C-alpha positions as CSV (number, residue, x, y, z in Angstrom):
1,M,30.9,-0.8,19.7
2,N,33.9,-0.3,22.1
3,W,34.6,3.6,21.0
4,D,36.8,4.7,24.4
5,V,40.1,1.4,22.9
6,I,39.7,3.9,19.6
7,F,40.2,7.4,20.0
8,S,42.8,6.4,22.9
9,V,45.1,4.6,20.4
10,S,44.2,7.1,18.1
11,L,45.0,10.1,20.9
12,E,48.2,8.5,21.8
13,S,49.4,8.5,18.5
14,L,48.8,11.6,18.0
15,I,52.1,12.2,20.4
16,G,53.3,9.3,20.3
17,L,56.8,7.6,18.7
18,S,55.9,6.8,15.2
19,T,54.7,10.8,15.2
20,I,58.4,11.7,17.0
21,V,60.5,9.7,14.4
22,Y,58.3,11.2,10.5
23,A,58.3,14.5,12.0
24,L,62.7,15.1,12.8
25,A,62.1,13.0,9.8
26,A,59.6,15.6,7.9
27,I,61.6,18.7,9.4
28,G,64.9,17.3,8.1
29,L,63.1,16.9,4.0
30,N,61.2,20.1,4.5
31,V,64.8,22.0,4.5
32,H,65.9,19.5,1.4
33,F,62.2,19.1,-1.0
34,G,60.9,22.6,1.0
35,Y,63.4,25.2,1.1
36,T,66.0,24.5,-1.0
37,G,64.3,22.4,-3.8
38,L,66.5,19.3,-3.5
39,L,64.2,16.6,-4.4
40,N,66.3,13.9,-1.9
41,F,63.5,10.3,-1.7
42,G,66.5,8.7,0.4
43,Q,65.8,9.9,3.6
44,S,65.1,6.5,4.4
45,A,69.3,6.1,4.4
46,F,70.0,9.2,6.3
47,L,68.2,7.6,9.5
48,G,69.1,4.6,8.6
49,V,73.5,4.8,8.5
50,A,73.2,7.4,12.2
51,A,70.9,4.2,14.2
52,Y,72.9,1.9,12.6
53,G,76.5,4.1,13.4
54,M,75.0,4.5,17.2
55,A,74.4,0.1,17.3
56,I,77.0,-0.2,16.0
57,T,79.7,1.4,18.0
58,V,77.6,0.6,21.3
59,T,76.8,-3.0,20.4
60,T,79.1,-4.7,18.1
61,F,82.5,-2.7,19.4
62,G,81.2,-2.0,22.8
63,Q,82.0,1.8,22.9
64,P,79.8,3.9,25.3
65,F,76.5,5.9,23.8
66,W,77.8,9.4,23.7
67,L,79.9,8.1,21.0
68,G,77.9,6.0,19.6
69,I,75.2,9.0,18.8
70,L,78.3,11.3,17.6
71,V,79.9,7.8,15.1
72,G,75.8,8.1,13.4
73,L,75.7,12.2,13.5
74,G,80.0,11.9,11.4
75,G,78.6,9.0,9.3
76,V,75.3,11.5,7.9
77,V,77.6,14.0,6.8
78,V,80.2,11.4,5.5
79,L,76.8,10.7,3.6
80,A,75.2,14.0,1.8
81,L,78.6,14.8,0.5
82,L,79.0,11.3,-1.0
83,L,75.9,12.0,-2.5
84,G,75.8,15.4,-2.6
85,I,78.9,16.4,-4.4
86,P,79.0,13.9,-7.4
87,T,75.2,15.0,-8.3
88,L,74.4,18.9,-7.1
89,R,76.1,20.3,-9.7
90,L,73.7,18.7,-12.0
91,R,70.4,18.8,-12.4
92,A,67.3,18.6,-9.6
93,D,65.9,15.0,-10.9
94,Y,69.8,13.6,-10.3
95,L,70.3,13.9,-6.9
96,A,66.2,12.4,-7.2
97,I,67.1,8.9,-9.2
98,V,70.9,8.8,-6.9
99,T,69.8,8.9,-3.0
100,I,66.2,7.1,-3.9
101,A,69.3,4.5,-5.1
102,A,71.4,5.5,-2.9
103,A,69.4,4.4,0.1
104,E,68.3,0.7,-1.4
105,I,72.6,0.4,-1.4
106,V,72.6,0.9,2.3
107,R,69.4,-1.3,3.7
108,L,71.1,-4.0,1.2
109,L,74.0,-3.3,2.9
110,F,73.1,-3.7,5.9
111,R,71.5,-6.3,6.0
112,S,73.9,-8.4,3.7
113,V,75.6,-11.6,4.6
114,T,79.1,-10.3,4.9
115,L,78.5,-7.7,6.7
116,S,76.4,-9.6,9.2
117,E,78.7,-10.0,11.7
118,W,78.9,-5.6,12.3
119,T,75.3,-5.2,11.6
120,G,73.3,-7.8,12.6
121,G,72.0,-9.3,9.2
122,S,67.9,-9.3,8.7
123,D,67.7,-9.5,12.5
124,G,69.1,-6.4,13.2
125,L,70.7,-5.3,17.0
126,Q,69.8,-5.2,20.0
127,Q,71.4,-4.1,23.1
128,F,72.4,-0.9,22.8
129,S,69.5,0.9,24.5
130,Q,70.8,0.9,27.7
131,S,72.3,4.1,29.3
132,F,70.4,5.7,27.8
133,Y,67.2,3.8,30.0
134,D,69.8,4.4,32.9
135,M,69.3,8.7,33.0
136,N,64.8,7.5,32.7
137,P,63.9,10.3,35.8
138,Y,60.4,8.7,35.6
139,S,59.5,7.3,38.3
140,S,55.8,5.9,37.6
141,P,54.3,5.4,34.0
142,I,51.1,7.8,33.5
143,E,48.2,6.3,33.4
144,T,44.4,7.8,32.6
145,T,40.9,7.5,30.6
146,L,43.0,7.2,27.6
147,I,46.4,7.2,27.4
148,S,48.6,5.1,29.4
149,F,52.7,5.6,29.1
150,S,54.8,3.3,30.7
151,T,58.2,4.7,31.7
152,R,60.5,4.4,29.0
153,E,58.0,5.5,26.6
154,L,57.4,8.8,28.9
155,W,61.6,9.4,29.5
156,V,61.9,8.2,24.8
157,L,58.2,10.8,23.5
158,T,60.3,13.2,26.4
159,V,63.8,13.6,24.8
160,G,61.2,12.9,21.1
161,W,59.0,16.0,21.1
162,V,62.9,18.3,22.6
163,L,64.5,16.8,19.8
164,V,61.5,18.2,17.6
165,A,61.4,22.0,19.7
166,I,65.2,22.2,19.1
167,A,65.2,21.0,15.6
168,L,62.0,23.2,14.3
169,L,63.6,26.6,16.5
170,I,67.2,25.8,14.3
171,V,64.9,25.7,10.8
172,W,63.2,28.7,12.2
173,L,66.0,30.8,13.2
174,L,68.4,29.9,9.8
175,M,65.3,30.2,7.5
176,R,65.2,33.8,8.3
177,S,68.6,33.9,8.3
178,P,70.2,35.6,5.3
179,W,71.9,32.0,4.1
180,G,68.5,30.8,4.2
181,R,67.5,33.3,2.5
182,V,69.7,32.2,0.0
183,I,68.1,29.2,0.2
184,K,65.1,29.8,-0.2
185,A,66.3,31.8,-3.7
186,I,68.2,28.7,-5.1
187,R,64.5,27.2,-4.8
188,E,62.8,30.0,-6.7
189,D,65.9,30.2,-9.4
190,E,69.0,29.2,-8.5
191,D,70.6,30.7,-11.7
192,A,69.7,34.2,-10.7
193,V,71.3,33.2,-7.6
194,R,74.2,32.3,-9.5
195,S,74.0,35.5,-11.0
196,L,74.9,37.0,-7.5
197,G,78.1,36.5,-7.6
198,K,77.0,33.7,-4.7
199,N,78.1,29.9,-4.9
200,V,75.0,27.0,-4.9
201,F,76.9,24.2,-5.3
202,S,78.6,25.2,-1.9
203,Y,75.0,26.2,-0.3
204,K,73.2,22.9,-1.7
205,I,75.9,21.2,0.1
206,Q,75.7,22.8,3.1
207,A,70.8,22.6,2.8
208,L,71.7,18.2,1.7
209,I,74.0,18.2,5.3
210,L,71.7,20.1,7.2
211,G,67.8,18.2,6.2
212,G,70.9,14.8,7.2
213,V,71.7,15.9,10.7
214,L,68.4,17.0,11.6
215,G,66.4,13.9,9.6
216,S,68.7,11.0,11.6
217,L,68.2,11.9,15.4
218,G,64.2,10.6,13.4
219,G,66.4,7.4,13.1
220,F,68.1,7.7,17.0
221,V,65.1,8.2,18.5
222,F,63.0,5.1,16.5
223,A,66.4,2.4,17.5
224,L,65.6,4.2,21.4
225,G,62.4,3.9,20.9
226,L,62.5,0.2,20.0
227,A,65.2,-0.8,21.1
228,A,66.4,-3.0,17.8
229,I,67.5,-2.0,14.7
230,Q,66.2,-4.1,11.4
231,P,67.1,-2.4,7.4
232,D,63.6,-3.5,6.6
233,T,62.7,-0.3,8.1
234,Y,64.1,2.5,6.7
235,G,62.9,0.9,3.0
236,T,61.7,3.5,0.1
237,E,57.9,3.4,1.9
238,F,59.2,5.2,5.2
239,T,61.0,8.5,2.5
240,F,57.8,8.4,0.6
241,Y,55.5,8.5,4.4
242,M,57.9,11.5,4.3
243,Y,57.1,13.5,2.0
244,T,53.4,12.7,3.2
245,I,54.0,14.4,5.5
246,V,55.7,17.1,4.5
247,I,53.3,17.4,2.0
248,L,50.0,17.0,4.1
249,G,51.1,20.3,6.4
250,G,52.8,22.6,4.5
251,A,55.5,22.6,2.1
252,A,58.8,25.6,3.1
253,R,56.7,25.8,6.8
254,V,58.3,25.2,10.1
255,F,55.6,23.7,11.5
256,G,54.0,21.7,8.5
257,P,56.0,17.8,9.0
258,V,55.2,18.4,12.6
259,V,51.3,19.1,12.5
260,G,51.6,17.0,9.3
261,S,52.5,14.1,10.6
262,M,50.0,14.5,13.7
263,I,47.7,14.5,11.4
264,F,48.3,11.7,9.0
265,W,49.0,8.9,12.2
266,F,46.3,9.6,14.3
267,L,43.8,9.1,11.1
268,L,45.8,6.5,9.7
269,T,45.1,4.8,13.7
270,F,42.6,5.9,14.2
271,I,40.4,4.6,10.8
272,N,42.7,0.9,11.1
273,A,41.0,1.2,14.7
274,L,37.4,2.2,13.7
275,L,37.2,-0.7,11.1
276,P,37.7,-3.7,12.5
277,S,35.0,-1.9,15.0
278,L,32.8,-1.8,12.6
279,I,33.5,-5.7,11.6
280,S,33.1,-7.0,14.2
281,V,29.6,-5.6,14.7
282,G,28.3,-6.8,11.9
283,A,28.2,-2.8,10.8
284,I,30.5,-4.0,8.4
285,P,29.6,-7.7,6.4
286,S,32.6,-10.0,6.3
287,S,31.3,-10.7,2.4
288,I,32.4,-7.0,1.7
289,M,36.1,-6.3,4.7
290,T,37.2,-9.5,6.8
291,T,39.4,-8.0,10.1
292,N,42.0,-9.8,7.6
293,Q,41.5,-6.3,4.5
294,A,41.2,-3.8,7.4
295,G,44.8,-2.8,7.3
296,A,45.1,-2.8,3.3
297,V,42.1,-0.8,3.1
298,G,42.4,1.3,6.6
299,Y,46.2,2.6,4.0
300,I,43.0,3.2,1.2
301,L,40.9,5.2,2.6
302,V,44.6,7.1,3.8
303,G,45.9,6.8,0.2
304,I,42.5,8.6,-1.7
305,G,42.4,10.7,0.9
306,L,45.5,13.0,0.2
307,M,45.1,11.8,-3.9
308,L,42.4,14.4,-3.3
309,L,44.1,16.6,-0.5
310,L,46.7,17.2,-3.7
311,I,43.9,17.6,-6.3
312,F,43.1,20.3,-4.5
313,R,44.8,21.7,-2.0
314,P,48.2,21.1,-3.8
315,Q,49.6,23.2,-1.4
316,G,49.4,20.9,2.2
317,I,46.5,22.6,4.9
318,F,49.1,26.1,5.8
319,G,51.5,25.5,3.2
320,D,51.8,28.2,-0.2
321,K,51.2,26.4,-3.7
322,K,53.9,28.9,-5.0
323,E,56.3,25.8,-2.7
324,V,55.6,23.0,-3.7
325,M,56.9,24.4,-8.1
326,L,60.2,23.5,-8.2
327,D,62.3,24.6,-10.9
328,A,64.3,21.7,-11.3
329,R,66.3,22.5,-13.6
């Protein structure tokens, strides 16, 4: 077996585009779920709105790249208000129902034929990232024995990890402030917080907006890294992966989403590279598994591992069990 290739793709995934995107998205979800106790099952909608806001502004209307970023962030804030105002005064499970439905509505709107003139329909949009790559300071790629990245990839990874660091710093500072202490108290018992004269609804709206904006940074990075967007990318499974990553790293832990994303993508990439190699050398008989089945089996094995983690350590690797025991009233 070619172990060099297996470890190479696995190590690249450790710091690669998917790890960055899901880390940013999970940081935002951690504000919702881990710190505030909001059951948001539509985080992918925030990423999709941000990415499409940027792409439509640049590609469809021919406006500057930075204006597209502002439009995307503005769309995220509006979406958070539309989701939060009708539901955050009610039980937590209402938000779960609304957000998972909203994520599907947003995805179907982006791929609809009626709006295809602006959104590109099911084909999505391209040609919006050139201004971003024009700022690329790298002139030569990185090529070592185990990893290699082109100049474009280096630029995306640099911007992505800087955004991850900024997002982590924002969360770390806020959760140690009086605002953060109120947010965590709402997760534990919002009735007690309300009895102290705090406007619980206002704090929840603020947390929903903050988590949406932080998570939407992943939408920008994903779109720019691929230099294209397509609506089906932002399906509900996107959000389920984020929850997996948050729980894996540890809910309500600042570095939990980043560690969880790195572990998740490293393991998934390693298994998906290892299984076809084992089949090709005959270590796994083709009567048991073929190379076409290896990808699905890889997800099954990772899923089994996550199930065992939730059974024996539901708080995740670095988490505390009480952080995932929510009062969903």
